[in-house]
RODO-2510 file (C-alpha; in nm, 4 decimals, decimal comma):
residues 540
     n   res          X          Y          Z
     1     m     0,0000     0,0000     0,0000
     2     l     0,2809     0,2444     0,0812
     3     t     0,4482     0,1818    -0,2531
     4     a     0,1179     0,2202    -0,4374
     5     m     0,0586     0,5579    -0,2713
     6     k     0,4125     0,6711    -0,3559
     7     y     0,3805     0,5905    -0,7272
     8     s     0,0118     0,6731    -0,7671
     9     n     0,0989     0,9509    -1,0157
    10     f     0,2837     0,7103    -1,2461
    11     a     0,0841     0,3865    -1,2421
    12     r    -0,2385     0,2134    -1,1462
    13     f    -0,2211    -0,0710    -0,8945
    14     a    -0,4479    -0,3743    -0,8491
    15     y    -0,4341    -0,7152    -0,6805
    16     v    -0,5983    -1,0576    -0,7263
    17     y    -0,6108    -1,3795    -0,5217
    18     l    -0,4435    -1,6614    -0,7146
    19     s    -0,6035    -1,9212    -0,4873
    20     d    -0,9461    -1,8324    -0,6248
    21     q    -1,0718    -2,1172    -0,8458
    22     s    -1,3068    -1,9120    -1,0641
    23     a    -1,2852    -1,9509    -1,4399
    24     e    -1,1462    -1,6009    -1,4953
    25     i    -0,8634    -1,6477    -1,2432
    26     v    -0,7745    -1,9870    -1,3879
    27     k    -0,7613    -1,8428    -1,7393
    28     m    -0,5463    -1,5499    -1,6192
    29     r    -0,2977    -1,7852    -1,4477
    30     q    -0,2606    -1,9817    -1,7673
    31     a    -0,2164    -1,6684    -1,9818
    32     l     0,0481    -1,5245    -1,7481
    33     d     0,2227    -1,8603    -1,6961
    34     i     0,1825    -1,8618    -1,3174
    35     t     0,2308    -2,2108    -1,1755
    36     c     0,2832    -2,1412    -0,8057
    37     f    -0,0551    -2,0583    -0,6551
    38     k     0,0797    -1,9717    -0,3111
    39     c     0,3654    -1,7519    -0,4313
    40     e     0,3478    -1,3730    -0,4408
    41     n     0,4017    -1,2122    -0,7808
    42     i     0,4303    -0,8521    -0,9018
    43     l     0,3720    -0,7935    -1,2732
    44     i     0,4249    -0,4685    -1,4655
    45     f     0,2514    -0,3979    -1,7975
    46     n     0,3306    -0,1183    -2,0436
    47     d     0,1681     0,0268    -2,3586
    48     f     0,1173    -0,3231    -2,5051
    49     p    -0,0618    -0,5215    -2,2323
    50     h    -0,1678    -0,7937    -2,4774
    51     e     0,1976    -0,8929    -2,5160
    52     g     0,2228    -0,9777    -2,1482
    53     p     0,4153    -0,8225    -1,8592
    54     i     0,7462    -0,6527    -1,9292
    55     a     0,8823    -0,7345    -1,5830
    56     r     0,8065    -0,9888    -1,3107
    57     l     0,9057    -1,0112    -0,9451
    58     s     0,8230    -1,3245    -0,7433
    59     v     0,8944    -1,4690    -0,4008
    60     s     0,8457    -1,8268    -0,2869
    61     n     0,5977    -1,9469    -0,0297
    62     g     0,6521    -1,8149     0,3215
    63     q     0,8503    -1,5064     0,2160
    64     q     0,7388    -1,1459     0,1775
    65     f     0,8332    -0,8527    -0,0397
    66     h     1,0418    -0,5710     0,1044
    67     v     0,9363    -0,2136     0,0400
    68     d     1,2819    -0,1229    -0,0905
    69     s     1,2903    -0,4099    -0,3366
    70     i     0,9447    -0,3217    -0,4689
    71     g     1,0502     0,0425    -0,5112
    72     e     1,3673    -0,0540    -0,7001
    73     f     1,1672    -0,2890    -0,9210
    74     i     0,9176    -0,0152    -1,0135
    75     e     1,1927     0,2431    -1,0716
    76     r     1,3523     0,0181    -1,3338
    77     n     1,0217    -0,0069    -1,5230
    78     k     0,8655     0,3244    -1,4317
    79     y     0,7574     0,4666    -1,7679
    80     l     0,5712     0,3476    -2,0738
    81     v     0,7313     0,2936    -2,4112
    82     l     0,6132     0,6389    -2,5196
    83     p     0,5148     0,8413    -2,2117
    84     r     0,3253     1,1698    -2,2266
    85     l     0,4475     1,4966    -2,0723
    86     s     0,1579     1,5866    -1,8449
    87     s     0,3393     1,7670    -1,5612
    88     q     0,6676     1,9340    -1,4747
    89     s     0,7851     1,6338    -1,2704
    90     y     0,7407     1,4070    -1,5750
    91     f     0,9458     1,6475    -1,7851
    92     d     1,2241     1,6607    -1,5239
    93     d     1,2469     1,2790    -1,5214
    94     l     1,2151     1,2178    -1,8954
    95     c     1,4234     1,5152    -2,0152
    96     p     1,6880     1,5597    -1,7461
    97     i     1,9613     1,8221    -1,7396
    98     s     2,2850     1,6966    -1,8958
    99     s     2,6314     1,8265    -1,9744
   100     q     2,7957     1,8675    -2,3137
   101     t     3,0024     1,5501    -2,2807
   102     l     2,7121     1,3283    -2,1657
   103     r     2,4431     1,4986    -2,3646
   104     k     2,0927     1,3498    -2,3374
   105     l     1,8504     1,4304    -2,6165
   106     c     1,4740     1,4348    -2,5779
   107     i     1,2435     1,3800    -2,8779
   108     i     0,8948     1,5257    -2,8247
   109     l     0,6013     1,4659    -3,0571
   110     t     0,3573     1,7606    -3,0431
   111     v    -0,0008     1,6529    -3,1137
   112     t    -0,3533     1,7322    -2,9987
   113     d    -0,5812     1,5089    -2,7940
   114     s    -0,8149     1,4512    -3,0900
   115     s    -0,8720     1,1060    -3,2383
   116     s    -0,7127     1,2117    -3,5688
   117     d    -0,3690     1,2319    -3,4039
   118     l    -0,3789     0,8841    -3,2510
   119     v    -0,2221     0,7402    -3,5654
   120     h     0,0855     0,9624    -3,5221
   121     i     0,1253     0,8599    -3,1589
   122     a     0,0926     0,4918    -3,2522
   123     s     0,3456     0,5313    -3,5346
   124     l     0,6094     0,6840    -3,3053
   125     r     0,5344     0,4264    -3,0341
   126     n     0,6003     0,1419    -3,2797
   127     f     0,9243     0,3077    -3,3848
   128     v     1,0428     0,3294    -3,0237
   129     r     0,9425    -0,0308    -2,9522
   130     n     1,1253    -0,1633    -3,2587
   131     r     1,4434     0,0400    -3,2170
   132     g     1,4265     0,1471    -2,8545
   133     n     1,7060    -0,0755    -2,7244
   134     s     1,9616     0,0657    -2,9665
   135     l     1,8487     0,4238    -2,9075
   136     k     1,8678     0,3983    -2,5274
   137     n     2,2399     0,3446    -2,5537
   138     e     2,2610     0,6753    -2,7402
   139     r     2,0825     0,8533    -2,4513
   140     l     1,7642     0,9331    -2,6453
   141     y     1,4269     0,9729    -2,4691
   142     f     1,0979     0,9716    -2,6601
   143     t     0,7817     1,1447    -2,5359
   144     y     0,4766     1,3258    -2,6685
   145     v     0,2744     1,6232    -2,5462
   146     y    -0,0746     1,7629    -2,6078
   147     v    -0,0439     2,1102    -2,7585
   148     n    -0,3929     2,2203    -2,6562
   149     k    -0,3214     2,1370    -2,2888
   150     q     0,0360     2,2737    -2,2707
   151     k     0,0088     2,5850    -2,4875
   152     e     0,2617     2,8011    -2,3023
   153     f     0,5219     2,5263    -2,3001
   154     v     0,4934     2,4476    -2,6734
   155     t     0,4558     2,8100    -2,7877
   156     t     0,8098     2,8775    -2,6626
   157     f     0,9475     2,6541    -2,9387
   158     f     0,7220     2,8046    -3,2070
   159     d     0,8384     3,1607    -3,1409
   160     q     1,1956     3,0956    -3,2589
   161     l     1,0936     2,9816    -3,6088
   162     l     1,0496     3,1817    -3,9253
   163     q     0,7043     3,3197    -3,9935
   164     s     0,6231     3,0613    -4,2625
   165     e     0,7411     2,7648    -4,0526
   166     h     0,5690     2,9074    -3,7446
   167     s     0,2312     2,9379    -3,9163
   168     s     0,2647     2,5938    -4,0784
   169     l     0,3423     2,4134    -3,7523
   170     q     0,0862     2,6064    -3,5525
   171     e    -0,1840     2,5340    -3,8090
   172     r    -0,1205     2,1577    -3,8045
   173     g    -0,0578     2,1463    -3,4305
   174     r     0,1875     1,8571    -3,4614
   175     g     0,5581     1,8180    -3,5231
   176     l     0,8669     1,6367    -3,4020
   177     l     1,0987     1,8279    -3,1724
   178     i     1,4467     1,7354    -3,0516
   179     l     1,6010     1,9250    -2,7602
   180     w     1,8955     1,9213    -2,5230
   181     r     1,8340     2,0585    -2,1754
   182     y     2,1581     2,2072    -2,0461
   183     d     2,0042     2,4197    -1,7686
   184     q     1,6968     2,4228    -1,5478
   185     k     1,5185     2,6637    -1,7830
   186     k     1,7476     2,6752    -2,0899
   187     v     1,7372     2,4355    -2,3865
   188     r     1,8762     2,4083    -2,7350
   189     f     1,6388     2,2535    -2,9862
   190     a     1,5544     2,1921    -3,3500
   191     w     1,2494     2,0802    -3,5419
   192     l     1,2993     1,7591    -3,7381
   193     n     1,2142     1,7337    -4,1064
   194     e     0,8564     1,8418    -4,1819
   195     r     0,7628     1,5128    -4,3449
   196     w     0,7682     1,3336    -4,0085
   197     s     0,4709     1,5401    -3,8946
   198     i     0,2509     1,5225    -4,2019
   199     k     0,2777     1,1544    -4,2961
   200     e     0,0417     0,9073    -4,1387
   201     s     0,3264     0,6686    -4,0594
   202     i     0,6876     0,7484    -3,9835
   203     n     0,9587     0,6148    -4,2101
   204     e     1,1712     0,4445    -3,9475
   205     n     1,4896     0,4344    -4,1544
   206     d     1,4785     0,8033    -4,2456
   207     l     1,4020     0,9052    -3,8879
   208     h     1,6836     0,6859    -3,7561
   209     l     1,9301     0,8427    -3,9977
   210     e     1,8309     1,1956    -3,8995
   211     l     1,8575     1,1173    -3,5299
   212     d     2,2060     0,9729    -3,5891
   213     a     2,3050     1,3014    -3,7526
   214     y     2,2138     1,4933    -3,4350
   215     i     2,3794     1,2349    -3,2097
   216     k     2,7092     1,2464    -3,4004
   217     g     2,7029     1,6261    -3,4273
   218     v     2,6590     1,6427    -3,8041
   219     k     2,3484     1,8523    -3,7524
   220     k     2,3344     2,1245    -3,4899
   221     l     2,0616     2,2346    -3,2530
   222     d     2,0294     2,5836    -3,3967
   223     y     1,7649     2,7376    -3,1712
   224     q     1,7736     2,8348    -2,8052
   225     a     1,4738     2,8957    -2,5764
   226     t     1,3741     2,9585    -2,2170
   227     l     1,1335     2,6957    -2,0880
   228     k     0,7909     2,7670    -1,9459
   229     p     0,6693     2,5297    -1,6701
   230     l     0,4259     2,2570    -1,7675
   231     v     0,0763     2,2514    -1,6257
   232     d    -0,0115     1,9563    -1,4039
   233     e    -0,3002     1,8058    -1,5990
   234     y    -0,3997     1,5709    -1,3170
   235     q    -0,3803     1,8189    -1,0330
   236     p    -0,7002     1,8002    -0,8242
   237     s    -0,9164     2,1075    -0,7724
   238     w    -0,8726     2,3371    -0,4730
   239     f    -1,1901     2,1953    -0,3162
   240     t    -1,0539     1,8418    -0,3446
   241     r    -0,7187     1,9442    -0,1962
   242     i    -0,8842     2,1237     0,0964
   243     s    -1,1170     1,8285     0,1572
   244     r    -0,8295     1,5825     0,1552
   245     a    -0,6290     1,7993     0,3940
   246     a    -0,9271     1,8270     0,6284
   247     v    -0,9879     1,4510     0,6235
   248     r    -0,6178     1,3843     0,6791
   249     l    -0,6110     1,6281     0,9723
   250     f    -0,9167     1,4639     1,1248
   251     e    -0,7627     1,1187     1,0889
   252     v    -0,4353     1,2320     1,2471
   253     m    -0,6198     1,3893     1,5390
   254     w    -0,8439     1,0828     1,5747
   255     f    -0,5530     0,8404     1,5965
   256     s    -0,3080     1,0652     1,7845
   257     l    -0,5093     1,2492     2,0503
   258     t    -0,6029     1,0653     2,3669
   259     k    -0,9096     1,1198     2,5818
   260     e    -0,7132     1,3260     2,8355
   261     e    -0,5953     1,5600     2,5574
   262     t    -0,9298     1,5816     2,3777
   263     l    -1,1541     1,6791     2,6683
   264     p    -0,9733     2,0088     2,7550
   265     l    -0,9696     2,1044     2,3868
   266     l    -1,3412     2,0360     2,3470
   267     s    -1,4110     2,2240     2,6703
   268     a    -1,2239     2,5322     2,5474
   269     l    -1,3989     2,5233     2,2084
   270     g    -1,7375     2,4812     2,3765
   271     t    -1,6694     2,7762     2,6078
   272     l    -1,5780     3,0001     2,3147
   273     l    -1,8886     2,8896     2,1263
   274     i    -2,1139     2,9661     2,4245
   275     i    -1,9535     3,3106     2,4675
   276     f    -2,0104     3,3966     2,1012
   277     v    -2,3708     3,2715     2,1075
   278     i    -2,4581     3,4640     2,4251
   279     g    -2,2889     3,7808     2,2964
   280     y    -2,4729     3,7604     1,9667
   281     g    -2,8030     3,6999     2,1473
   282     l    -2,7561     4,0024     2,3737
   283     s    -2,6583     4,2220     2,0795
   284     y    -2,9606     4,1066     1,8810
   285     a    -3,1960     4,1671     2,1757
   286     n    -3,0489     4,5146     2,2263
   287     s    -3,1027     4,6025     1,8605
   288     l    -3,4651     4,4835     1,8789
   289     e    -3,5229     4,6952     2,1888
   290     g    -3,3777     5,0004     2,0143
   291     k    -3,6047     4,9479     1,7141
   292     s    -3,9098     4,9120     1,9385
   293     r    -3,8268     5,2458     2,1026
   294     i    -3,7927     5,4199     1,7692
   295     y    -4,1147     5,2946     1,6128
   296     v    -4,3575     5,3685     1,8980
   297     p    -4,6854     5,5012     1,7406
   298     q    -4,7680     5,8677     1,7960
   299     d    -5,1153     5,7973     1,9344
   300     v    -4,9661     5,5695     2,2027
   301     k    -4,7238     5,8470     2,2998
   302     k    -5,0046     6,1009     2,3316
   303     g    -5,2114     5,8577     2,5403
   304     n    -4,9229     5,8059     2,7800
   305     k    -4,8790     6,1798     2,8203
   306     q    -5,2448     6,2318     2,9009
   307     t    -5,2758     5,9498     3,1561
   308     i    -4,9851     6,0547     3,3743
   309     d    -5,0029     6,3573     3,5969
   310     d    -4,7408     6,6230     3,5340
   311     d    -4,6871     6,6680     3,9086
   312     k    -4,5703     6,3054     3,9343
   313     w    -4,3293     6,3242     3,6420
   314     h    -3,9717     6,2062     3,7006
   315     p    -3,6936     6,2525     3,4444
   316     e    -3,5879     5,8857     3,4711
   317     d    -3,9432     5,7442     3,4423
   318     p    -3,9437     5,5270     3,1241
   319     r    -4,3256     5,5400     3,0984
   320     v    -4,3414     5,9144     3,0524
   321     e    -4,2717     6,0971     2,7273
   322     p    -3,9814     6,3414     2,7720
   323     g    -4,1049     6,6928     2,8304
   324     i    -3,9503     7,0338     2,7920
   325     n    -3,6732     6,9686     3,0409
   326     n    -3,5792     6,6483     2,8613
   327     d    -3,5792     6,8278     2,5249
   328     q    -3,3426     7,0863     2,6639
   329     s    -3,1133     6,8184     2,8047
   330     r    -3,1177     6,6421     2,4680
   331     m    -3,0229     6,9637     2,2902
   332     l    -2,7497     7,0229     2,5464
   333     r    -2,6104     6,6735     2,4924
   334     k    -2,6177     6,7267     2,1179
   335     q    -2,4353     7,0597     2,1548
   336     q    -2,1737     6,8961     2,3764
   337     r    -2,1275     6,6149     2,1268
   338     i    -2,0843     6,8634     1,8410
   339     m    -1,8338     7,0626     2,0428
   340     r    -1,6352     6,7495     2,1298
   341     e    -1,6251     6,6547     1,7641
   342     m    -1,5394     7,0002     1,6311
   343     e    -1,2931     7,1109     1,9000
   344     p    -0,9965     6,9176     1,7521
   345     m    -1,0743     7,0719     1,4111
   346     m    -1,0779     7,4361     1,5266
   347     h    -0,7362     7,5991     1,5635
   348     e    -0,6489     7,9465     1,6821
   349     l    -0,5239     8,1725     1,4017
   350     r    -0,1905     8,3060     1,5244
   351     a     0,1692     8,3301     1,4092
   352     e     0,2293     7,9548     1,4538
   353     t    -0,0791     7,8512     1,2511
   354     y    -0,0619     8,1353     0,9961
   355     f     0,0936     7,9227     0,7226
   356     g    -0,1290     7,6202     0,7838
   357     l    -0,4565     7,8150     0,7826
   358     i    -0,3765     8,0785     0,5156
   359     r    -0,0491     8,0807     0,3256
   360     l    -0,0054     7,7095     0,2534
   361     l    -0,3667     7,6249     0,1723
   362     k    -0,4039     7,4079    -0,1372
   363     p    -0,5937     7,5420    -0,4405
   364     g    -0,9673     7,5232    -0,3805
   365     c    -0,9326     7,5103    -0,0005
   366     r    -1,0555     7,7801     0,2387
   367     s    -1,0397     7,8546     0,6105
   368     i    -1,3488     7,9668     0,8065
   369     v    -1,2389     8,1850     1,1003
   370     v    -1,4569     8,3517     1,3668
   371     l    -1,3415     8,6567     1,5686
   372     v    -1,3717     8,6148     1,9470
   373     d    -1,2137     8,7455     2,2658
   374     e    -1,1502     8,5868     2,6035
   375     q    -1,4943     8,6832     2,7430
   376     s    -1,7010     8,5794     2,4370
   377     k    -1,5038     8,2670     2,3481
   378     n    -1,7209     8,0301     2,5522
   379     i    -2,0369     8,1772     2,3961
   380     l    -1,9426     8,2165     2,0305
   381     l    -1,7287     7,9065     1,9735
   382     p    -2,0067     7,6520     2,0551
   383     q    -2,2458     7,8431     1,8256
   384     f    -1,9814     7,8594     1,5536
   385     a    -1,9124     7,4850     1,5905
   386     k    -2,2840     7,4101     1,5610
   387     h    -2,3199     7,6116     1,2386
   388     v    -2,0105     7,4710     1,0641
   389     w    -2,0681     7,1139     1,1872
   390     p    -2,2426     7,0094     0,8577
   391     f    -1,9191     7,1009     0,6737
   392     r    -1,6922     6,8873     0,8963
   393     n    -1,6468     6,6163     0,6300
   394     n    -1,5718     6,8666     0,3537
   395     k    -1,1986     6,8350     0,2897
   396     t    -1,1795     7,1852     0,1350
   397     f    -1,2700     7,3687     0,4586
   398     s    -1,0541     7,4352     0,7640
   399     f    -1,1894     7,5929     1,0813
   400     g    -1,0385     7,8350     1,3307
   401     y    -1,0849     8,1406     1,5515
   402     l    -0,8989     8,4697     1,5948
   403     m    -0,8421     8,6299     1,9364
   404     v    -0,9284     8,9974     1,8790
   405     e    -0,7410     9,1415     2,1775
   406     k    -0,4127     8,9960     2,0456
   407     n    -0,4550     9,0342     1,6689
   408     l    -0,6859     9,3320     1,6120
   409     s    -0,4054     9,4966     1,4152
   410     w    -0,4040     9,2019     1,1727
   411     f    -0,7787     9,2375     1,1116
   412     r    -0,7397     9,6163     1,0678
   413     k    -0,4594     9,5624     0,8154
   414     l    -0,6748     9,3131     0,6235
   415     l    -0,9572     9,5682     0,5969
   416     e    -0,7153     9,8408     0,4870
   417     h    -0,6110     9,6254     0,1913
   418     t    -0,9697     9,6398     0,0632
   419     l    -0,9853    10,0218     0,0553
   420     p    -0,9277    10,1781    -0,2882
   421     v    -0,6007    10,3655    -0,3361
   422     e    -0,7029    10,7106    -0,4689
   423     n    -0,5610    11,0562    -0,3995
   424     g    -0,7542    11,3676    -0,3178
   425     q    -1,0577    11,2069    -0,1541
   426     t    -1,1220    11,3102     0,2053
   427     g    -1,3822    11,0353     0,2456
   428     e    -1,1280    10,7620     0,1957
   429     s    -0,8841    10,9184     0,4410
   430     s    -1,1626    10,9341     0,6980
   431     l    -1,2184    10,5613     0,6534
   432     y    -0,8529    10,4989     0,7326
   433     e    -0,8948    10,7051     1,0492
   434     r    -1,2063    10,5110     1,1447
   435     l    -1,0226    10,1807     1,0982
   436     k    -0,7511    10,3001     1,3350
   437     n    -1,0154    10,3652     1,6013
   438     i    -1,2103    10,0441     1,5379
   439     n    -1,3977     9,9092     1,8420
   440     p    -1,2873     9,5494     1,9193
   441     r    -1,6269     9,4667     2,0745
   442     k    -1,8003     9,5480     1,7458
   443     t    -1,5885     9,2922     1,5578
   444     l    -1,6907     8,9961     1,7768
   445     g    -1,8827     8,7344     1,5804
   446     t    -1,7331     8,8386     1,2469
   447     v    -1,6679     8,5332     1,0295
   448     l    -1,3935     8,5410     0,7651
   449     v    -1,3624     8,2851     0,4875
   450     l    -0,9999     8,3084     0,3707
   451     c    -0,8794     8,1664     0,0392
   452     g    -0,5024     8,1725     0,0736
   453     w    -0,4299     8,0601    -0,2823
   454     k    -0,6350     8,3221    -0,4706
   455     l    -0,5852     8,6075    -0,2201
   456     y    -0,9474     8,6871    -0,1394
   457     f    -1,1821     8,6597     0,1572
   458     n    -1,5549     8,6669     0,2338
   459     m    -1,6924     8,8323     0,5447
   460     y    -2,0027     8,7778     0,7571
   461     h    -2,1371     9,0147     1,0251
   462     p    -2,4922     9,1374     1,0982
   463     m    -2,3755     9,5000     1,0678
   464     h    -2,2265     9,4248     0,7265
   465     t    -2,5536     9,5339     0,5662
   466     s    -2,4827     9,6572     0,2164
   467     p    -2,1611     9,6035     0,0266
   468     g    -2,2924     9,8560    -0,2246
   469     k    -2,2927    10,1481     0,0242
   470     k    -2,0024    10,3778    -0,0429
   471     n    -1,9498    10,4710     0,3224
   472     f    -1,9124    10,1127     0,4482
   473     l    -1,5428    10,0395     0,4967
   474     g    -1,4745    10,1813     0,1493
   475     f    -1,5758     9,8604    -0,0359
   476     d    -1,6305    10,0349    -0,3728
   477     d    -1,5365     9,8612    -0,6950
   478     d    -1,6145     9,8800    -1,0626
   479     g    -1,8987     9,6300    -1,0321
   480     e    -1,7241     9,3375    -1,1973
   481     d    -1,7565     9,1015    -0,8992
   482     c    -2,0906     9,2279    -0,7682
   483     s    -2,3446     8,9529    -0,7169
   484     s    -2,7207     8,9662    -0,7405
   485     e    -2,7212     9,0298    -0,3661
   486     d    -2,5547     9,3718    -0,4180
   487     s    -2,8148     9,4925    -0,6648
   488     d    -3,0979     9,3736    -0,4413
   489     v    -2,9595     9,5582    -0,1391
   490     e    -2,9148     9,8824    -0,3368
   491     k    -3,2858     9,8738    -0,4208
   492     a    -3,3923     9,7991    -0,0647
   493     s    -3,7015     9,9801     0,0585
   494     g    -3,7215    10,2022     0,3657
   495     e    -3,8644     9,9190     0,5744
   496     e    -3,5707     9,6962     0,4899
   497     i    -3,3246     9,9721     0,5848
   498     r    -3,4957    10,0174     0,9218
   499     a    -3,4848     9,6429     0,9783
   500     l    -3,1134     9,6393     0,9039
   501     r    -3,0557     9,9206     1,1537
   502     k    -3,2135     9,7110     1,4261
   503     v    -2,9349     9,4609     1,3791
   504     r    -2,6982     9,7052     1,5500
   505     n    -2,8792     9,6363     1,8787
   506     l    -2,8237     9,2587     1,8666
   507     k    -2,6999     9,0763     2,1744
   508     l    -2,3755     8,8813     2,1588
   509     e    -2,5662     8,5506     2,1750
   510     d    -2,7573     8,6398     1,8548
   511     v    -2,4663     8,7603     1,6405
   512     l    -2,4228     8,4256     1,4601
   513     n    -2,7927     8,3540     1,4022
   514     g    -2,7681     8,4411     1,0330
   515     l    -2,4496     8,2406     0,9711
   516     p    -2,6199     7,9199     0,8405
   517     n    -2,7973     8,1056     0,5572
   518     w    -2,4795     8,2979     0,4822
   519     l    -2,2808     7,9727     0,4577
   520     d    -2,5393     7,8296     0,2181
   521     r    -2,4983     8,1336    -0,0075
   522     l    -2,1207     8,1012     0,0274
   523     v    -2,1320     7,7474    -0,1082
   524     e    -2,3579     7,8658    -0,3915
   525     g    -2,1017     8,1337    -0,4797
   526     s    -2,3347     8,4333    -0,4320
   527     i    -2,1285     8,6022    -0,1566
   528     r    -1,9058     8,8907    -0,2575
   529     r    -1,5298     8,8331    -0,2599
   530     y    -1,2802     9,0950    -0,1410
   531     y    -0,9417     9,0600    -0,3081
   532     v    -0,6223     9,1702    -0,1340
   533     p    -0,2720     9,2223    -0,2766
   534     e    -0,1146     9,0167     0,0032
   535     w    -0,1991     8,8646     0,3390
   536     p    -0,0966     9,0617     0,6476
   537     n     0,1870     8,8924     0,8359
   538     n     0,1628     9,0697     1,1716
   539     l    -0,0076     8,7879     1,3620
   540     r     0,1043     8,7209     1,7173
***
């Protein structure tokens, strides 16, 4: 059995009982000339089984075969008369590497697996059987290969030919190849005369003469090629290999593990399984409970609210619908969650972060900065975080804040860059004077959107009422960048102007109330841009 498993890729094994007196066994004993019924015999058959066994190994009664002797016996008669190259291991055995002095030549017949090519295989097989003994002394090995199953391997030898010979051989799909393998992947080869591949039977004398010419060196192996590995035609599928490995592992564990070793292993596996099952069950029950809370009907909620007295309400009572206090706590928790999420994204605009937030911004990226001071920081930053929270996943926006008491001069310089440079106008000079006396408290809540690449910014503030007014910070231009918003504000009615004046009386908590709508218009591109020649660099 061990020997049969070892050589299962090369041969098929079977056994019979010679002591059986059935008619078939008796006839087989007579045909194989077996006279000793109690002796053990090993017979090997080749391509011509009707001619009887090519080798026989027998032992007398009472003796047994040794594994080594059986292996040596099979090795001496391992291959058929004309074996087929169906894997790389076959090729390594049949066409071994040899040196120049002891050169071994391999003759390969290239055919297809169709029935029309069987006659060519049979013709070469008869040639090897008739003249094989004399050719073995010359170190010649005969094989054949299926072109349609080993395309990459055979195509290597086609590529070295001329175009006419290449097309002729590839069209027929059969030919006779002689090669010498002098390296693991390097060979020298030649195609034998074309008539060997197109005739139905090989002229043995002509073929023998041509092979002698290559053996004696009269003809040279003109071509050189790099071998491609052969495909294992009998390799089992991945499912079969995995199944066999699993069965083999189970058998090894079954025969090797004892009861004392198996019980702890099964106990550990069972414990892990129970933990996973219980964890999955708890997770599934928790998800069902969450869904049941979400999809409670509205009429049931209203009924619960009406049946319970407000005086008996407790914030942790699960039967009672959350009231105003609970809504406020929910909003507070949401605000805290937003602030926790946005706080790492908001950086103070100062000298250390100047390049990251302004100068080194990539094209298309902008920084949204709110102006605060030490007293208003705790009020304005949570509101600012709430309004810009929807833009947190937008990779083109960065967020920050500017401390006014430290960097008011930077903001003043930025506004000065937007004033037109014209001589002889007292109004413009008065605007410069007003910027020098700017009130820091009036700038709190101002939001700047800075585009460092294109040198422009957008500005939000409730008191920033009409960019078209000539007396507002001197933002006069030729009208090229004015949006539809500018024209609408210029045509505002008296009621709209009075409403805008009321904005001046806003509390600090209400300064950023209009920021969400302003950000929407910013994304649409309808907010006016103020271009500057350069960014101020006096941050502290």
